N, C-alpha and C positions, 0 to 999 in steps of 0.2 A: 827592835827585832832581835829574836834569839840568835845567839852565835851558834855555829855548827858544832855538834858534839864530836869529839875526837874518840874514835874507837880503834881497836886493834886492826892493823892492816890485814891480818890473817882472817879475822872475823868478817871484815868487809868483803874479802874475796869469797869466803864461804857462803855469804848471804846470797850470792848469785846462784850457787849450787842449790841452796834451799829453794829459790824461786823455780829453777828448772825441775827440781824433784816434785814440787807442788804441781807444776803444769803436767808432768809425766803421770802423776796419780790421777789428775783430772781427765787426761786423755785415756787412761786405763778405764776410768768409769764410763767414758763414752763408748769404748770398745765393748764393755759389758752390755750396755744397752743395745748397741748395734748388732751384736751377735745373739741377743736374746738369752744371755747367760745370767740374768738377774736372779733366777731361781736355781742356779747351779749348785748352791750349797743347801738347798731345801729351805725349810722355815726355821732353821737353827741359827742363832747369832749370840755371841761371837764365834761359836763353833761352826764348822763347815761339815755338813752331813753327819752331825753328831760327834765330830772329832776335831781336835785342834789342828791335826795334820792329816787331811783325808788322803787315802791311798787308793789308787785304782779307779778314780772317778773318770768321767768322760771329759770331753773338751770343754763343755760349759762349766763343769766343776773346776777345772784347771784355771780357766779364765777368771772366774769369780774369786777363787781362792787367791790367785796371784794379785788381784786388785786389793783384796783385804790385807794381804801381806805387805804390799807396797804402802798402803795407808798406815799400817802399824809402824812401818819403818819411818814414814814421815813424822809420826807422832814422837818416836824416839829422837829423831833429829831435832825436832822442835824443843824437846826437853833439854837436849844438849846445848842448844843455842841460848835458851833462857839461863842455864847455869853459866855459860860464858858471858852473857850480858851482866849478870850479877858480879862476876869476877872482874868485870871491867871497871867497877867502882862508880864514882860520880859520872864518869864519861858515858856510862851505859844507861843513864836514867831514862832518856827519851827512847832508847832502844827497848828497854823493858816495858815502857808504856805502849810501844807499838806491838810488842808480843802479847799484851793483854787482848788486843783486838784479834791477832792471829789465832791465839788459843781459843777465844770464844767462837770464832767462825769455824775453826777446825772441829771443835766439839759439836757444833751445829751440823757439820757434814756427817760426822759419825752417827749422831742421833737420827738424822733423817734417813741415812742408809739403813740403820737398824729398824726403823719404823717400816720402811718399804718391805724389808725381808720378813719381819715378824707378823705383819698384817697381810703378807702375801700379795702386796701390790706390785707384782712383777708379771713378766711374760704377757699373757693376753688379758690380764685383769683390766676392766674398764670402770672400776668403782669411782665414786665421787672423791673418796679419800686420795686415790692416786692422782686424780685430776688436780687436786689442790696441792698435794705435796711435791709433785714433779716440778712445777715452775718455781716453787719456794726453794727447792734444792738447787736449781740453777742460779737463782738470785743470791743465795748464800755462797755459792761457789764464786760468783763475781766479787763479792765482798771479801772472801778469803784471799783471792789473788790480789786484790787491791791492798789488803793489809800486809801481805808478804812483800809487795812492791814498796810499800811504805817502810818496811824493815830494811830493804836493800838501800833505799834512799837515805835513811838515817845512818845506817851502818857505814855508808860511804861519805859521810860528812854533811849530809843534808839537814835541814831544819824542819821542825814540825809544821806542816802546812796550816795556814789559817784562812778561814772563809771570811770575806769582807762583803757584807750585804750591800754596802754602798757602791761597790763596783759592779757595773752592768755585766761585765764579762763573767763575774762570779755567779751572778743570778742566772745568766744564760747557761753557764756550765752546770748548775744544779738542775735546771730544767732538762738539759740534754741527758744528764745522768738518769733522771726519772724516766725519760723516754726510752733510753737504752735498756733499762731494766724491764720496761713493758715489752719492748721488742724481743728481748731474750726470753721472757716468760711466755709470750705468744709463740715464739719459735719452738720452745720446749713442748708446748701443747700440740703444735703442728707435727713435731717428730713423733709424739705419742700417737696422734691420730693416724699417721702414716704406718706406724707399727701395728696398730689394731685393725685399721681398715685400709690396707694398701691398695692404691689405685693401679690399674693396669697401664695407664698412660696419662698424659697431662689432660687430654680431653675427658677421659674417664673420671679424673679427679674433679674437674669442673662440674661434670654431671652429678657426681656424688654431693658436692657442696650445695648445689641448688635443687637437689632432688627432694620430693615431698617427704620421703622417709629417712632423710639423712640424719645420722646420730648427731648429738649436740657437739661433740668434738670435731666432727667433720665440718659442720657449719661454721665453727670458729676459725677455720683455716684462712678465710678471706681477711681476717683481722690482722694477721701478721704482715703481709706486704703493705697494707694501709699504714700501720704504725711505723714500719721501716721507712717509708717515704717521709712521714712527718718527722721522724728522728733525724733523717738526713738533712732536711731543711733546718731543723733546730741546730744541728752540728755546724752548718754553714753560718748561721746567725751568731753562734757562740764564737766561731773563728773570727768573724769580722769584728765582733765586739772586743775580743781580746787584742786584735790588732789596733783598734782605736785606743784601747787602754794603754798601749805602749809596751806590750809584752814582746820583747825582742825576737825570740825564736818564732813565736806564732806570727809576728808581723812578716818575717821573711817567708814563712810558709804561705801566708795570705797573698803576698806579693807575687807568688808563683802561679796563682790562679788567674786565668785569662780575664774573667769577668771583673776580678778585683783590680787587676792592672789597668784595665780600660777605665774603670770608674775613677782612678786617681789621675788620669791624664787631663 
């Protein structure tokens, strides 16, 4: 097994700041969608309303530009971390390897955001392109966060995780990961459907879903809770499998579940 990489304590501490900054940018993106500010900068990218620093724009422009500025700041911070990882010498080898994944998924986020703006797949647009890109955007975001967590793990002395197909817990974990990605993607489509075709109430939403003239996106809303329940069952199976495999912390967590405690008596 690989020995833990030793990095600068300062770099290890700042890796947590990188994680929180990444989460903050993602939350900012959610705010852009929730407030309908996706077209706040018009169809220009990377400029906003045709300018690098828009002045006098409305609330939507301010929100969208603030999100773009935060994303640019995250990019600068990532470059600074890569430089620091190279300065760490041999000890930063695994950290640099992790940053390859972070950089790739970060560029994916930027590219997808640019595509949404340039093709005007924002606001009330219901094109097939937006239906495809929106869940891909969320899936890429999941992987970006995972890659940054990997950076934090390695920067703080962890080793590169290895997948062992022979272990049942690893196979279940991979299955749950796939299910969670499907749950997230279907949830993104649900959010888009609610934005484009907002129901007046829960009952009205049900009528929409099963109505004869319901749009395709609205009909897909029933898929999300179905996948979420399957994902929950899969997560429980993975938890039990990890406990059987002898993963200490997971075993303690599993022992806290009433049904698991009863099965061991």
